[in-house]
C-alpha positions as CSV (number, residue, x, y, z in Angstrom):
1,M,-0.1,0.0,0.1
2,S,1.3,3.4,-1.0
3,F,1.9,6.4,1.4
4,F,-1.2,8.2,-0.1
5,N,-3.6,5.4,0.1
6,S,-2.7,4.7,3.7
7,L,-3.1,8.5,4.5
8,G,-6.6,8.2,2.9
9,R,-7.7,5.4,5.0
10,S,-6.7,6.9,8.4
11,M,-8.7,10.2,7.4
12,S,-11.9,8.1,6.9
13,R,-11.8,6.3,10.2
14,T,-14.0,6.9,13.0
15,P,-12.8,9.0,15.8
16,R,-10.5,7.1,18.1
17,G,-10.7,6.9,21.8
18,P,-8.7,8.5,24.6
19,K,-5.1,8.9,23.6
20,R,-2.8,6.3,25.3
21,S,0.6,6.7,26.4
22,P,3.3,5.5,23.9
23,T,5.2,4.1,27.0
24,P,4.1,0.3,27.4
25,T,3.0,-0.9,30.8
26,S,2.4,-4.1,32.5
27,A,-1.3,-3.5,31.8
28,T,-0.7,-3.1,28.0
29,F,-0.2,-6.9,27.5
30,Q,-2.3,-10.0,28.3
31,P,-0.6,-12.1,30.9
32,D,0.1,-14.8,28.3
33,M,1.3,-12.6,25.6
34,P,5.1,-11.9,25.5
35,P,6.1,-8.3,24.9
36,P,7.2,-7.2,21.3
37,P,10.9,-7.8,20.3
38,V,13.0,-4.9,20.8
39,P,14.2,-3.6,17.3
40,Q,18.1,-4.0,16.8
41,S,19.8,-0.9,15.5
42,P,21.1,-1.2,11.9
43,V,24.8,-2.0,11.6
44,N,26.7,0.8,10.0
45,S,28.6,-0.7,7.0
46,A,31.6,0.8,5.9
47,P,31.2,2.9,2.4
48,K,32.2,1.4,-0.8
49,P,35.7,2.5,-1.7
50,L,35.7,4.7,-4.8
51,Y,37.7,2.5,-7.0
52,L,34.9,0.1,-6.8
53,C,32.2,2.6,-7.6
54,S,31.0,3.5,-11.1
55,P,32.4,5.1,-13.2
56,F,35.7,4.8,-11.7
57,V,35.8,1.0,-11.7
58,E,35.0,0.8,-15.4
59,A,37.7,3.5,-16.5
60,A,40.4,1.7,-18.4
61,L,42.6,2.5,-21.7
62,V,42.3,-1.1,-22.8
63,K,38.8,-2.3,-24.0
64,G,38.1,-6.2,-23.8
65,N,39.9,-9.0,-21.9
66,F,43.5,-8.7,-21.0
67,K,44.2,-12.2,-21.8
68,T,44.9,-11.1,-25.3
69,I,48.0,-9.1,-24.3
70,V,49.6,-11.4,-21.9
71,V,49.9,-14.5,-23.9
72,L,53.5,-15.5,-24.9
73,P,54.3,-14.2,-28.4
74,K,55.8,-16.7,-30.8
75,Y,59.5,-17.2,-30.8
76,V,59.9,-15.7,-27.5
77,D,61.6,-17.2,-24.5
78,I,59.2,-17.4,-21.5
79,M,61.9,-16.1,-19.2
80,E,62.7,-13.1,-21.2
81,W,58.9,-12.5,-21.6
82,V,58.4,-12.6,-17.8
83,A,61.6,-10.5,-17.2
84,V,60.5,-7.7,-19.5
85,N,57.1,-7.6,-18.2
86,V,58.1,-7.4,-14.5
87,F,60.7,-4.6,-15.5
88,D,57.8,-2.8,-17.1
89,F,55.5,-3.3,-14.2
90,Y,57.9,-2.2,-11.6
91,T,58.9,0.9,-13.9
92,N,55.4,2.0,-14.4
93,L,54.2,1.4,-10.9
94,N,57.3,3.3,-9.4
95,E,56.5,6.3,-11.7
96,F,52.7,6.3,-10.3
97,Y,54.1,6.2,-6.8
98,G,56.6,9.1,-7.4
99,V,53.6,11.3,-8.5
100,I,51.7,10.7,-5.3
101,S,54.6,10.2,-2.8
102,E,54.2,13.6,-1.6
103,C,50.9,12.5,0.0
104,C,52.1,9.1,1.4
105,T,54.3,10.3,4.4
106,Q,55.1,9.0,7.9
107,Q,52.2,11.0,9.3
108,S,49.5,10.2,6.7
109,C,50.4,6.4,6.4
110,P,52.1,5.2,9.5
111,T,51.4,1.7,8.4
112,M,51.5,-0.3,5.2
113,S,47.7,-0.3,5.1
114,A,45.8,-2.2,2.3
115,G,42.3,-2.4,3.7
116,P,40.3,-1.3,6.8
117,T,41.9,-4.3,8.8
118,L,45.0,-5.1,7.0
119,N,48.6,-3.9,7.4
120,Y,51.6,-5.5,5.9
121,T,54.7,-6.1,7.9
122,W,58.3,-6.1,6.7
123,I,60.7,-8.9,7.4
124,N,63.8,-7.5,9.0
125,Q,67.4,-8.8,9.0
126,D,66.4,-10.7,12.2
127,R,63.8,-12.6,10.3
128,K,61.1,-10.7,12.5
129,S,58.0,-9.2,11.2
130,V,58.1,-5.3,12.0
131,H,55.4,-2.6,11.1
132,L,56.9,0.1,9.0
133,A,55.4,3.3,7.8
134,A,54.3,3.0,4.1
135,P,56.7,5.3,2.6
136,T,59.7,3.3,4.3
137,Y,58.0,0.1,3.3
138,I,57.8,1.0,-0.3
139,D,61.2,2.5,-0.5
140,Y,62.6,-0.8,0.8
141,V,60.5,-2.8,-1.9
142,M,61.4,-0.3,-4.6
143,T,65.3,-0.3,-3.7
144,W,65.3,-4.2,-3.5
145,I,63.7,-4.7,-6.9
146,Q,66.0,-2.2,-8.3
147,N,68.9,-3.8,-7.2
148,L,67.7,-7.2,-8.6
149,L,67.2,-5.7,-11.9
150,D,70.7,-4.3,-11.8
151,D,72.1,-7.9,-11.0
152,E,73.2,-9.7,-13.9
153,N,73.2,-12.8,-12.1
154,V,69.4,-12.3,-11.7
155,F,68.1,-10.6,-14.7
156,P,70.8,-11.2,-17.3
157,T,70.8,-8.8,-20.1
158,K,73.8,-10.0,-22.2
159,S,73.7,-12.7,-25.0
160,G,74.7,-16.1,-23.7
161,H,73.7,-15.4,-20.1
162,D,71.1,-17.9,-18.8
163,F,68.6,-17.1,-16.2
164,P,69.1,-18.6,-12.9
165,Q,67.1,-21.6,-11.6
166,S,65.9,-19.4,-8.8
167,F,64.4,-16.9,-11.2
168,P,60.7,-18.1,-11.0
169,A,60.8,-18.1,-7.2
170,T,62.6,-14.6,-7.1
171,V,60.0,-13.3,-9.7
172,K,56.9,-14.4,-7.6
173,H,58.4,-12.7,-4.5
174,V,58.7,-9.6,-6.7
175,Y,55.2,-9.9,-7.8
176,R,54.0,-10.3,-4.2
177,Q,55.6,-7.1,-3.0
178,L,54.4,-5.0,-6.1
179,L,50.9,-6.2,-5.6
180,R,51.4,-4.8,-2.0
181,V,52.3,-1.5,-3.3
182,F,49.4,-1.5,-5.6
183,A,47.0,-2.3,-2.8
184,H,48.2,0.5,-0.7
185,I,47.9,3.0,-3.3
186,Y,44.3,1.9,-4.2
187,H,43.5,1.9,-0.3
188,A,45.1,5.1,0.9
189,H,45.7,7.1,-2.2
190,Y,43.1,6.6,-4.8
191,P,41.5,10.2,-4.4
192,Q,44.9,11.6,-5.6
193,I,45.0,9.2,-8.6
194,L,41.3,10.6,-9.6
195,H,42.6,14.3,-8.8
196,L,45.2,13.6,-11.5
197,R,42.6,12.0,-13.6
198,S,44.8,8.9,-14.1
199,E,42.5,6.3,-13.1
200,P,42.0,4.8,-16.6
201,H,46.0,4.5,-16.6
202,F,46.3,2.9,-13.1
203,N,43.3,0.5,-13.5
204,S,44.8,-0.7,-16.8
205,L,48.2,-1.0,-15.2
206,F,46.8,-3.2,-12.5
207,A,44.3,-5.3,-14.5
208,H,47.4,-6.0,-16.9
209,F,49.5,-6.8,-13.7
210,L,46.8,-9.3,-12.3
211,A,46.1,-10.9,-15.7
212,F,49.8,-11.6,-16.4
213,G,50.3,-12.8,-12.8
214,R,47.6,-15.4,-13.1
215,E,48.7,-16.4,-16.7
216,Y,52.2,-17.4,-15.5
217,E,51.3,-18.4,-11.8
218,L,53.1,-15.4,-10.4
219,L,50.3,-14.5,-8.1
220,D,48.3,-16.4,-5.6
221,I,44.5,-15.8,-5.1
222,K,45.1,-15.7,-1.3
223,D,47.4,-12.9,-1.6
224,V,45.1,-10.9,-4.1
225,K,42.1,-11.3,-2.0
226,G,43.6,-11.7,1.4
227,A,42.2,-13.3,4.6
228,A,38.5,-13.3,5.4
229,N,39.0,-11.1,8.6
230,S,41.7,-8.9,6.8
231,P,40.9,-8.6,3.2
232,V,42.9,-6.8,0.6
233,G,40.7,-3.8,-0.6
234,A,42.0,-3.9,-4.1
235,G,41.4,-7.4,-4.3
236,M,37.7,-6.8,-4.8
237,L,38.8,-5.3,-8.1
238,W,39.6,-8.9,-9.0
239,E,36.1,-10.2,-8.6
240,K,34.5,-7.2,-10.2
241,W,36.9,-7.0,-13.4
242,R,36.1,-10.8,-13.7
243,E,32.2,-10.0,-13.8
244,M,33.0,-7.5,-16.1
245,G,34.8,-9.7,-18.5
246,I,38.2,-7.9,-18.1
247,L,40.0,-10.6,-16.5
248,E,39.6,-14.4,-16.7
249,G,38.8,-16.8,-13.7
């Protein structure tokens, strides 16, 4: 029944008796009638992150499925293909972070946050997990990866030099740390990405990163999504972009 229909019915009713007190008393209920249940207050759910809201979640430079741009080209060595793409992901992400780094400070980002209840920790030289401010954590990550890229024994660039047997494990570790940088930027600095009108570029870079990581088994879904009690905020983009056909399952 609409609001106006209920209003008309109430106006045509016979006059009511004396007004009763709105506060229930013991005489209000029959002896064998239980009192009405107390309504529960609604749970205040957290607002949806901007990167999951339309039109930002659809913003992209590449239309269609990213599968087409991550497949191994003919006559290209898979190690070379992975190395080149990891270099490109690192370079592009480092440039994005450089642009918004002045907004990522010890005061604004005292932890390496990637969700409302998720803060990444760094393993120090004593093999202990320590909490670091986001700019310190990211500086450690980027410096470590740059040193690996400059190491001919890890990322060989000269003809006749083979990739080490540990290369797949090293690249997987690199990928996990790059994912954390992506996750922090989405969680803490997406408004700055929007202010720069760079959301199509950043979304496309992240979608490409996810598609490539899944194609070559460099990413574990548990790292992308996080735990049930501490989910990765940007990990929700994985599900959303799968529904949109941008990524494959």
